[in-house]
C-alpha positions in Angstrom: -6.7 0.7 18.4 -3.1 1.6 19.0 -1.2 2.4 15.8 2.4 3.4 15.9 4.7 4.3 12.9 7.9 5.9 11.9 9.9 6.7 8.8 12.9 4.3 8.6 16.4 5.6 8.8 18.4 6.5 5.6 18.9 5.0 3.1 15.8 3.0 3.7 13.6 6.1 3.9 14.0 6.5 0.1 12.2 3.2 -0.4 9.8 2.8 2.6 7.4 5.5 3.7 6.9 4.0 7.2 7.2 1.0 9.4 4.1 0.5 11.5 2.8 -1.5 14.4 -0.9 -2.1 15.3 -2.5 -3.5 18.4 -6.3 -3.8 18.1 -9.1 -5.4 20.2 -11.8 -5.2 17.5 -14.7 -7.7 17.9 -16.4 -7.2 14.5 -15.5 -9.9 11.9 -15.0 -8.1 8.6 -13.2 -4.9 7.6 -12.6 -3.5 4.2 -9.1 -2.8 3.0 -9.0 -0.2 0.2 -6.3 0.4 -2.4 -3.7 2.8 -1.1 -2.2 4.1 -4.4 0.4 2.3 -6.4 2.2 0.8 -3.4 3.1 -2.5 -1.7 3.2 -3.6 1.9 4.9 -6.2 4.0 2.7 -7.5 6.8 3.6 -9.7 9.8 0.9 -11.2 12.1 2.6 -11.6 15.4 -0.4 -13.0 17.2 -0.8 -16.1 15.0 1.1 -17.5 12.1 -1.7 -17.0 9.6 -3.5 -14.2 7.8 -7.1 -14.7 6.6 -8.4 -12.7 3.6 -11.9 -12.5 2.1 -13.3 -11.4 -1.3 -15.2 -8.1 -1.0 -17.9 -9.4 -3.4 -18.2 -12.7 -1.5 -17.2 -12.4 2.2 -17.5 -16.2 2.6 -14.7 -16.8 0.1 -11.7 -17.2 2.4 -8.0 -17.3 1.5 -5.4 -18.3 4.0 -1.8 -17.2 3.9 1.1 -17.5 6.4 1.6 -14.9 9.1 4.2 -13.0 7.0 3.1 -11.8 3.6 3.8 -9.3 0.9 0.6 -7.4 -0.2 0.9 -6.6 -3.9 -0.4 -3.3 -5.4 -4.1 -3.3 -4.9 -6.6 -2.2 -7.6 -9.7 -3.4 -5.8 -10.8 -3.7 -2.2 -10.7 -6.9 -0.1 -11.8 -7.9 3.4 -9.9 -8.9 6.5 -10.9 -10.3 9.9 -9.8 -7.5 12.3 -9.7 -9.9 15.2 -6.4 -11.1 13.8 -4.9 -7.7 14.4 -4.1 -7.9 18.1 -0.4 -7.6 17.2 0.6 -6.8 13.6 3.7 -5.1 12.1 4.1 -3.8 8.6 6.2 -1.9 6.1 4.5 0.5 3.7 6.8 1.0 0.7 6.9 4.1 -1.4 5.8 3.7 -5.0 8.5 1.6 -6.7 10.3 1.2 -3.4 9.6 -2.5 -2.9 11.3 -3.5 -6.2 14.9 -3.8 -4.8 13.8 -5.9 -1.9 11.6 -8.5 -3.7 13.8 -10.2 -6.2 10.7 -10.3 -8.5 8.7 -7.7 -10.4 5.8 -6.2 -8.4 3.8 -6.7 -11.6 3.7 -10.4 -10.7 1.7 -9.9 -7.5 -0.8 -7.2 -8.3 -4.0 -7.8 -6.3 -2.3 -10.8 -4.6 -1.0 -11.7 -1.2 2.2 -13.8 -1.3 3.9 -15.6 1.6 7.2 -13.9 2.3 9.1 -17.2 2.4 8.1 -17.8 -1.2 10.1 -14.7 -2.1 12.8 -14.5 0.6 13.1 -18.2 1.4 14.6 -18.9 4.8 15.0 -15.2 5.5 11.3 -14.8 5.2 10.6 -17.5 7.8 13.2 -16.2 10.3 12.0 -12.6 10.3 8.8 -13.4 12.1 10.7 -15.6 14.7 13.1 -12.7 15.4 10.2 -10.3 15.8 8.4 -12.6 18.2 11.5 -12.6 20.5 11.7 -8.8 20.5 10.5 -7.0 23.7 9.3 -3.7 22.4 7.9 -2.0 19.3 11.1 -0.1 18.7 13.2 -3.2 18.9 10.9 -4.8 16.3 11.3 -1.7 14.1 15.1 -2.0 14.3 14.9 -5.7 13.3 12.8 -4.9 10.3 15.2 -2.1 9.2 18.2 -4.5 9.6 16.5 -7.1 7.5 15.6 -4.6 4.8 19.1 -3.1 4.8 20.6 -6.6 4.3 18.4 -7.1 1.3 19.1 -3.6 -0.1 22.9 -4.1 0.0 22.7 -7.0 -2.4 19.7 -5.8 -4.5 19.8 -5.0 -8.1 19.3 -1.2 -8.6 16.1 0.1 -10.2 16.1 2.1 -13.4 16.4 5.9 -12.6 13.6 6.7 -15.0 11.1 4.9 -12.7 11.7 7.3 -9.8 11.6 10.3 -12.0 8.3 9.1 -13.6 6.7 8.5 -10.2 7.5 12.0 -9.1 6.0 13.4 -12.2 2.8 11.4 -12.0 2.5 12.2 -8.2 2.3 15.9 -8.9 -1.5 16.1 -8.8 -1.7 17.5 -12.3 -2.7 15.8 -15.5 0.5 14.6 -17.1 0.7 12.7 -20.4 2.5 9.4 -20.2 4.2 10.2 -23.6 5.5 13.4 -22.3 7.0 11.7 -19.2 8.6 9.1 -21.4 10.1 11.8 -23.6 11.4 13.6 -20.5 13.3 10.5 -19.3 14.7 9.8 -22.8 12.8 6.6 -23.5 10.4 5.4 -26.2 6.8 5.1 -25.0 6.9 1.3 -25.2 10.2 1.0 -23.3 9.1 3.5 -20.6 5.8 1.6 -19.9 7.8 -1.7 -19.8 10.3 -0.3 -17.2 7.5 1.4 -15.1 5.3 -1.7 -14.9 8.3 -3.9 -14.1 9.4 -1.8 -11.1 6.1 -0.2 -10.0 3.8 -3.1 -10.7 1.1 -1.4 -12.9 1.1 0.7 -16.0 1.7 4.5 -15.7 -1.9 5.2 -16.6 -3.3 2.9 -14.0 -0.8 4.2 -11.4 -1.9 7.8 -12.0 -5.5 6.8 -11.5 -4.7 5.0 -8.3 -2.8 7.9 -6.9 -5.6 10.3 -7.8 -8.1 8.0 -6.0 -5.7 7.9 -3.0 -5.5 11.7 -2.8 -9.3 11.9 -2.8 -9.4 9.4 0.0 -6.9 11.4 2.0 -9.0 14.6 1.6 -12.3 12.8 2.6 -10.6 11.2 5.6 -9.4 14.6 6.9 -12.5 16.6 6.2 -16.2 16.4 6.2 -18.1 16.3 2.9 -17.0 19.1 0.5 -19.5 22.0 -0.1 -19.9 20.7 -3.7 -19.0 17.2 -4.8 -19.1 18.3 -8.4 -16.5 21.1 -7.8 -14.4 18.7 -5.7 -14.4 16.2 -8.5 -13.1 18.8 -11.0 -10.5 20.1 -8.6 -9.3 16.5 -8.0 -8.7 16.0 -11.7 -11.8 14.1 -12.8 -14.0 15.1 -15.8 -17.0 15.4 -13.6 -18.7 14.1 -10.5 -19.9 10.9 -12.1 -16.4 10.1 -13.4 -15.1 10.4 -9.8 -17.8 8.2 -8.4 -17.3 5.5 -11.1 -13.5 5.3 -10.3 -14.1 5.4 -6.5 -16.6 2.5 -6.8 -14.2 0.6 -9.1 -11.3 0.7 -6.7 -13.2 0.5 -3.3 -16.7 -1.0 -4.0 -18.2 2.1 -2.3 -19.0 5.7 -3.3 -17.2 8.7 -1.9 -20.2 9.5 0.3 -20.2 5.9 1.6 -16.5 6.1 2.4 -17.2 9.3 4.3 -19.8 7.5 6.4 -17.5 4.5 7.0 -14.3 6.3 8.0 -14.7 5.1 11.6 -16.3 1.8 10.9 -15.7 -0.7 8.1 -12.9 1.2 6.5 -11.2 2.5 9.6 -8.1 0.4 9.1 -7.3 2.5 6.0 -4.2 3.5 7.9 -2.6 5.2 4.9 -4.9 8.2 5.4 -5.5 8.2 9.1 -3.2 9.4 11.9 -0.7 7.3 13.9 1.4 7.8 16.9 5.0 8.4 16.2 7.4 5.8 17.5 10.9 7.2 18.2 
C-alpha cells in the first residue's frame, strides 16, 4: 500500500492535520476502521463513485454512499471493503477543525457517513470531478487545499473556548471538565454545549476517545508493554480491566488483539501508522 500525506499550508494547518492519498491493491474483502480520537475526515474515492461500508457486528449489513463523504467522529468501529482503495484521497481534520468547513455541527453526524454534496451542494459534487482530472498526487492536494480555503474564507468562526478546551483535554493528564469550563470563563452547561456543537461529542467522551487513541499509537509503534497493568495505569486508566473495557467498547477488540492485527485487519488505521511525505 502506498500512503502519502502532508500537512496543509497555513492557515489550513490550524484546522487539518494532514491531507493524504492512498493507493492499495488489497485482495481481502473486509478491514476494520477504528475510532481515531475526536476527529472527522473527508474521504474521496477516485476509483469509483461509491463507498461501501459495513457494520462491525454484522459484516453483511451494507451501507452505500457516494464516492465523496464526510466521516463523522467515530465512537465505534466499522468495516470497509479495502478493494475500493485503489485510489483514495482524504483530509484528516484536527479536533474541532472541521466545524468551519461543514456548515452544520459535527454533533449531527457522529458515527455517520454523509455524502459531501448533502453538506456542500454543488461544490461537493464538483470537487471529485476536479480531482479526477488532476495528473498527480500533489496537484490533487493543491485542489483540496483550494476548496477548503474557499470554504474557510466565508465560514463562521468557532468559539475560542473550544480550541482552548481541546488543548487542555489533549494534555494526557486527567483534567476535570468543570475546571476547564472555569478556565475559559463559561458555566459548565454552556461549555459542554459549545464543545459538543463544535467538536461533535461531549468533553468527557472526547477525553476518553483521545486517551484510547494515545494507547493505539503506543501499541502501533511498539511491541507489547512489559506489563499491561502498569501500561494501563500510566495511560490514565484505573486498572488493566478498565483499559480493556474501553478498548473493546471503541474498537470491538482487546489491546492484545489490536497488537496482533496491526498488519492485518486494522492495518488501514493510518492515523497511527507511518506515511510517505508528499512535498
